[in-house]
C-alpha positions as CSV (number, residue, x, y, z in Angstrom):
1,M,50.7,-66.5,41.1
2,S,54.3,-67.0,40.7
3,A,56.7,-64.8,38.6
4,L,56.6,-67.4,35.8
5,E,53.0,-66.7,35.5
6,L,53.3,-62.9,34.6
7,P,53.6,-61.4,31.3
8,V,57.3,-61.2,30.2
9,D,57.4,-57.3,30.3
10,Q,56.2,-57.6,33.9
11,Q,58.9,-60.1,34.7
12,F,61.5,-57.8,33.0
13,A,60.2,-54.9,35.3
14,I,60.7,-57.0,38.1
15,H,64.3,-58.0,37.3
16,A,65.1,-54.7,36.3
17,T,64.1,-53.1,39.6
18,A,66.0,-55.7,41.6
19,I,69.1,-55.1,39.7
20,A,68.5,-51.2,40.4
21,I,67.7,-51.9,44.1
22,K,71.0,-53.7,44.7
23,E,72.9,-50.7,43.3
24,L,71.4,-48.2,46.0
25,D,72.9,-47.8,49.5
26,R,70.6,-47.6,52.4
27,D,70.2,-43.7,52.4
28,E,69.2,-44.0,48.8
29,L,66.9,-46.7,49.5
30,E,65.0,-44.9,52.3
31,E,64.7,-41.8,50.2
32,A,63.2,-43.8,47.2
33,F,60.9,-45.5,49.7
34,I,59.8,-42.2,51.2
35,D,59.3,-40.7,47.6
36,M,57.1,-43.8,46.5
37,L,55.1,-43.3,49.8
38,H,54.6,-39.6,49.1
39,Q,53.6,-40.3,45.2
40,K,51.0,-42.9,46.4
41,A,49.7,-40.6,49.2
42,T,49.4,-37.8,46.5
43,E,47.5,-40.3,44.1
44,R,45.2,-41.3,46.7
45,Q,44.3,-37.6,47.6
46,I,43.8,-36.6,44.0
47,F,41.4,-39.8,43.6
48,L,39.6,-38.6,46.8
49,N,39.4,-35.2,45.6
50,I,37.7,-36.4,42.2
51,L,35.3,-38.6,44.2
52,K,34.4,-35.6,46.1
53,E,33.7,-33.5,43.0
54,H,31.1,-36.0,42.1
55,G,29.4,-36.0,45.6
56,I,31.1,-39.1,47.0
57,D,32.4,-38.5,50.4
58,A,35.3,-41.2,51.2
59,D,38.1,-41.3,53.9
60,I,41.2,-43.4,53.9
61,S,43.3,-43.7,57.0
62,F,46.8,-44.9,56.9
63,K,48.1,-47.3,59.4
64,F,51.9,-47.9,59.8
65,L,53.2,-51.0,61.7
66,N,56.4,-51.7,63.1
67,S,57.5,-55.1,63.5
68,N,60.6,-55.6,65.7
């Protein structure tokens, strides 16, 4: 799927994000990335806790790859 196939609101969100990212320096980008990872991990943990409340036991492991 190309960007042209996305709905207009999603295309706008991508352009707005790209413009905002261009304004950040490296430290701000790193901080934003870490915040995003933390938020995703928190959302995933909440999801797993809800599953466990319903008797579904799930385990998700994270793998981080470094490409040099």
